[in-house]
N, C-alpha and C positions, 0 to 999 in steps of 0.2 A: 729321217724324222719329220713328221708333218709340222708345218709352221702354223697350222690352225690352232687358234686359241681354244682352250677347253674351259667352259664355264664352270665355276665352282658349284658343288651340289647345294641345293636350297632345301632347308628344312620345311616340309609341307606344313608343319604346325604354325609357321610364321604367317601363313595365309589365312589362318582360321582365327577370326576376331572373337575373343571370349566375351561371354555375357557378364553382366554386372555381378550376378550371384556366384558365378564361377570364380572370378578373381577375388571377391570379397570374403569367400569362405576362409575362416581362420585368421583374418587380418587384424584381429583384436588380441592375439596371443600375448603381445608385450605391452598391452594397454595398462595404464595405471588402474588400480582397483576402484570399484564403484564405492560411493558413500551414500548413506541414508540422510535424507532431509525430512524425515518423518517429524511432524509437528511444527515445521517451519512455514510461516506465512510471508509472502513477498509481494509487494506492489511495485511495479515498474512504470515509470512515466517516460514515454518515448519522446524524442525530440520534437515530434509534430503535435505533442499535447495529448495523444491517446494514452490509455493505460492498459496494462496487462497484469492481472492479479493471479497469484498462484497460491494454492493451499495444499501443501504436501502431506500425504498420508503414508500408509504402509505400502510403498511400491507404486502408488498412483498419485496424481495431482489433479485437483479441481481447479480449472482455469477459466478465466473470462477475459476476452479481448478480441480485437479484429472483428467486432460485430457479432461474436458468437461466444459459446461457452461449452464446456464438456468436462468429463473426467477421463483421463487417459493415463497410460503408464509413463514413467519417466526414468531417466538414467542420469546420475550425477557423479562427477569426479572432482575431488579437491586437487586441482593442479598445483596450487601453492597454498600456504597456510591460510591466506585470505582471499583466494580466487577460486570460484567454483564454475565448472563447465556443466551445463544442464541441457539435456535433449529431451524433447517430447515427441516420440514417434507416434503421431496421432492416429488413433483408431476411429475416433468419432468423425474425423474429416479425412477421408481416404486420399492418398497421394500427396500428403502434406506433412511437414515436420517444422517444429519451432525450436530453435536452439538459443540458449541464453548463456552469456558469460557475465558474472557479476563479482564485485569485490565487497567483502564485508568491512574493509578498512576505508576505501575511498568512496564507497557507495556509488561507483560508476558501473555501467553495464552496457552490453550490446545485445541486440535481439536480431536474429536472422530467421526469416521465414522462407522455407524451400517448398516449391510446389511443382508437381508434374503436370504439364499441359495436357489437355484432352487428346490432342493430335500433334504429331511431329510437323515441323515447318522447316523446309530446306534451308540450311545455313544458319539455323538458330538452335541452340541447345534446348532440348525438350523440358529440362528441369530448370526453372528460373529461381532467382533468389532476390530477396529484398533485405535491406540493412537499416538499422536504426541505432543511434547512440541513445542511451537511457540513463536514468538515475533510479536508485532504489529508495524505499521508505525507511531504510535503516538509520539515516542520519543525513547531515548536510554533506553534499558532494564536494570532494576536494580533488586537487590534481588535474591533470590533463584530460580533456574530453576525448574519448576514443573516436578515431576517424581514419580516413584513408591514409595510407603511408606508402612511400617509395623506398623505404629502408631495405627491402629485400632485392631490389633490382640489381642484377649482376651477380647475385649469390648462387652458389651451386652446392646442393646438399644431397646426401644419401640417407634414405629412411629405411630402417629395418623394423618391420611390423611383426614378424614371426620368423621361425627358422626357414620358412618357404616363401617369404615376401620381402623383396629388396627392390627399392625404386630409387631413381635419381630424378631430382627436380632442378631445373635451371629457370630462374625468375628473370624473364627477358624484358618486361615492361610493366606499367601499372595495370595493364589489361590482360596480359597473357603470360603463361608459363609453359615450358616444354618438359616432358617427362619421358622416361623409358624404364621398362622393367628389366632389371638385371638378373632377378631370380624369382621364379614363380610361374604360374600357368600363362602369364602374359609375356614371358621372356622373349625378347626380340621385338616386342611391340612398343610403340611410343607415338606421341602426337604433340601438338601444341593447342592448348585449349584456353578458354576464357577463365580469368581468375580475378579475384578481388582480395586485397590485403589491407587490413586495418591494424593500427597499433592500439593495443589495449592498455599496456603499461610498459615500463622498462623491461625489455627483453621478451615481452609477450606479444605475439602477433597472431591475429585472426587471419587464416588463409582459407579461401573458399574457391572451389573450381566448378565449372560446368562443362561437361564434355559434349563434343559434337557428334561423335560416331555412335555412341550409345546413350540411352536416356539415364544419366546418372549425374548427381552433383554431390558435393561433399563440403563439410565444415570442419576445419581443424583449428586448434589452438596450439601454436608452436611456442614452446618455452626455449628460447635461444640464449637464456642466461646460463646459470651453472648446471641446471638439470639436463638440458638438451633432450627433452622429451616432447612428444606431441600426442594430443588427444583429439579424436575426431569421430565423425559419423558420416554415413552415406544414406542417400535416398535415391531410389531409381526403380526402373522396371527390370524384373528378372527375365530369364529365358522364356518363361511362360507368358510374359506380358503383364504380370501382376506387380503392383507396387510392393516394395520391400525396403525395410530399414536395417542397417547394419552398424555395429560399433567398430571402432578402429583405434589404433594407437601404437606407439613404439618409440624407438630411439632415433635421434638425429645425429648424423656424422657430417659436419661441414667439410667440404672439399676445397673451398676457396671462393674468391670473388674477383670480379673485374670492375674497373671504373672507366667511364667514358670521358675522353679528354675534351671534347667540344660538343658536338650535337648529342642530345640526350634522348633516350627512348620516351615514348609518350607516357 
């Protein structure tokens, strides 16, 4: 018998990196249902003093902010009785999305602006994101101001978005997370990408990532309280090079966590 080692067979599919639109197809199967904000007016005051005004109609929102204005479609999800996740997949401003999370009880909010750069730059995600804490005009703001959080560092969760989408996340620092696909068209693929985590309220965490290998970024609101649900959106370039928006969401299954005894991650 030969002592020569026999290399295990390699699945050729593992060498084929999937495009954003391929892996995002159907990733909203287990998303919480959308809700209508028809007739709702909302004015957000950002922490830098700027304002973003929203007037919701039947499936569209008239908005003004960031030095511009327009009327675009929107999608809203009531993630808790008093917390709403709203995304504006802008059509009037190509390659851009604005995502808002706000509370009708505390009148706190967060605003995330995602934009696809005109050209890729080596070593930098092509989709960038900006973050603001904000307040709404619904009443006096109460409670903790939303902001960056280290609470997820060391946690390891599995996310089931559909019968065909299962992903694992490991939150390794305040700037990065690692992921791998356990089931779906990306099975066997994984990476470590840039991420941002903000705490919005008890058990509610805004988790955003920006990928290096493909032009895509995402905004999620993880409910790590009793519900163990997540609601999110993607913005990126599809296989044809055009900008595309996708909805997402599903169930969270915590696997465990680790704590660091001395030196801490950034």
